[in-house]
C-alpha positions in Angstrom: 0.0 0.0 0.0 1.1 3.5 -0.6 1.8 5.3 2.7 3.2 8.5 4.2 6.9 8.5 4.6 7.9 10.5 7.7 10.5 13.3 7.0 10.1 13.0 3.2 11.6 16.1 1.7 9.6 18.0 -0.9 11.0 18.3 -4.4 9.6 21.8 -4.7 9.6 23.8 -1.4 6.8 26.4 -1.4 9.0 29.0 0.3 11.2 29.1 -2.8 8.2 30.0 -5.0 7.6 33.3 -3.1 9.1 36.7 -3.9 12.2 37.5 -1.8 10.4 40.0 0.4 8.5 37.1 2.1 11.6 34.9 2.7 12.4 36.6 6.0 9.1 36.0 7.7 9.4 33.2 10.2 5.7 32.4 10.5 5.3 32.1 6.8 8.4 29.9 6.6 7.0 27.5 9.3 3.5 27.5 7.8 4.8 26.7 4.3 7.1 24.0 5.7 4.1 22.3 7.2 2.3 22.4 3.9 5.4 21.0 2.2 5.4 18.1 4.6 1.8 17.3 3.6 2.3 17.9 -0.1 5.6 16.1 -0.5 4.1 12.6 -1.0 1.6 13.9 -3.5 4.2 15.8 -5.5 6.6 12.8 -5.5 3.9 10.4 -6.5 2.8 12.6 -9.4 6.5 13.0 -10.5 6.8 9.2 -10.6 3.5 8.2 -12.3 5.4 6.8 -15.4 7.3 4.4 -13.0 3.9 3.2 -11.6 2.6 2.5 -15.1 5.7 0.5 -16.2 5.5 -3.2 -15.5 9.3 -3.2 -14.9 9.3 -0.6 -12.1 5.8 -0.7 -10.6 5.8 -1.4 -6.9 4.8 -5.0 -6.1 1.6 -4.0 -4.4 0.7 -1.9 -7.5 1.0 -4.8 -9.9 -2.6 -6.2 -9.3 -4.0 -2.8 -10.2 -1.8 -2.5 -13.3 -2.9 -6.1 -14.3 -6.5 -5.0 -14.1 -5.8 -2.2 -16.6 -4.6 -4.6 -19.2 -7.2 -7.3 -18.3 -5.0 -10.1 -17.0 -5.2 -12.0 -13.8 -1.9 -13.4 -12.7 -2.1 -16.1 -10.1 -1.6 -14.5 -6.7 1.2 -16.9 -5.7 3.1 -16.6 -9.0 6.6 -15.4 -8.8 7.1 -11.6 -9.2 8.9 -12.0 -12.5 6.2 -14.2 -14.0 3.5 -11.7 -12.9 5.4 -8.8 -14.5 5.9 -10.9 -17.7 2.1 -11.6 -17.9 1.4 -7.9 -17.7 4.1 -7.1 -20.3 2.6 -9.6 -22.8 -1.1 -8.9 -22.1 -1.9 -6.9 -25.2 -0.1 -9.4 -27.6 -1.7 -12.2 -25.6 -5.2 -10.8 -26.1 -4.6 -10.6 -29.9 -3.6 -14.3 -29.9 -6.2 -15.6 -27.4 -8.1 -18.6 -28.7 -5.3 -19.7 -31.0 -2.9 -22.6 -30.7 0.0 -20.1 -30.6 -1.6 -18.1 -27.8 -2.4 -21.2 -25.8 1.2 -22.4 -26.2 2.6 -19.1 -25.1 0.4 -19.0 -22.0 1.5 -22.5 -21.1 5.2 -21.7 -21.6 4.8 -18.7 -19.3 3.0 -20.6 -16.6 5.4 -23.6 -16.6 8.6 -21.6 -16.9 9.3 -22.5 -20.5 8.1 -26.1 -20.9 7.2 -26.6 -24.5 3.6 -28.0 -24.8 2.5 -30.3 -27.5 -0.9 -29.2 -28.8 -3.1 -31.2 -31.1 -6.4 -29.6 -32.3 -9.3 -31.3 -34.0 -10.2 -28.5 -36.3 -8.8 -27.2 -39.5 -9.3 -24.9 -42.5 -9.0 -25.5 -46.2 -9.7 -23.6 -49.4 -11.2 -25.3 -52.4 -12.7 -24.4 -55.8 -14.7 -27.6 -55.8 -18.2 -27.4 -54.3 -19.2 -29.7 -51.4 -15.6 -30.4 -50.5 -15.6 -32.2 -47.1 -14.6 -30.1 -44.1 -11.3 -30.9 -42.4 -11.0 -32.0 -38.8 -13.5 -33.6 -36.5 -17.1 -32.6 -35.9 -16.5 -32.0 -32.2 -14.0 -29.2 -31.5 -11.3 -30.5 -29.1 -7.7 -29.7 -28.1 -5.3 -32.2 -26.6 -2.4 -30.7 -24.6 0.6 -32.7 -23.6 3.2 -31.3 -21.2 6.3 -33.1 -20.0 7.8 -31.6 -16.8 11.5 -30.7 -16.9 13.7 -32.6 -14.5 12.6 -32.0 -11.0 9.7 -29.7 -12.1 6.2 -30.1 -10.6 3.2 -29.2 -12.7 0.0 -28.3 -11.0 -2.8 -29.9 -13.0 -5.6 -27.7 -11.4 -3.8 -24.5 -12.1 -3.0 -25.6 -15.7 -6.6 -26.5 -16.3 -7.8 -23.2 -15.0 -5.4 -21.5 -17.4 -6.4 -23.6 -20.4 -10.1 -22.8 -19.8 -9.4 -19.1 -20.0 -7.3 -19.5 -23.2 -9.4 -21.7 -25.4 -12.7 -20.8 -27.0 -15.7 -21.6 -24.8 -17.1 -24.2 -27.1 -13.9 -26.2 -27.4 -13.2 -29.1 -25.0 -9.7 -30.2 -24.0 -7.7 -33.0 -22.6 -4.6 -32.3 -20.5 -1.9 -35.0 -20.4 0.9 -34.5 -17.9 3.7 -36.8 -19.0 6.2 -38.1 -16.6 9.9 -37.2 -17.0 12.6 -39.8 -17.2 14.3 -38.5 -14.1 12.3 -37.9 -10.9 10.0 -35.0 -12.0 6.3 -35.3 -12.5 2.8 -34.0 -12.1 0.7 -33.1 -9.1 
């Protein structure tokens, strides 16, 4: 949370904004110093607005609000770097949402780079012949296979929640978490 910082100096003391004739008045100097103490956090916050709006420099407690601006919901227990990466890629991710590429990128981000194998039942063709059979299956379906890297644990529930948000609503899916050859696995 943003909070008052005791003793925070003002970047623009009010007494320095007055004509020289007023600089000698003690009451005015003390009065303006009290106002400076109140206004310092406001002025410094305004001066630093660009830092608050940049995913690289935004304070940790500000990331959730920033994520809301770009319509992403990073998992609350995700590492800080992953949350910042989701915010950084939000606009591009929205453009690719519902595609195999968008799903693969979301899964790579969630798993720390594990490359998913994605097989979809649909397809598209172009033909000059009337009544050409449609490609793919009648039921839209996506099969996702993930193999955990050595020692990595994949959280099935969290991955399924992510997949539901990334695929079109009418498309079903199967998630297969494949064991690794050396001690990793799925939860």
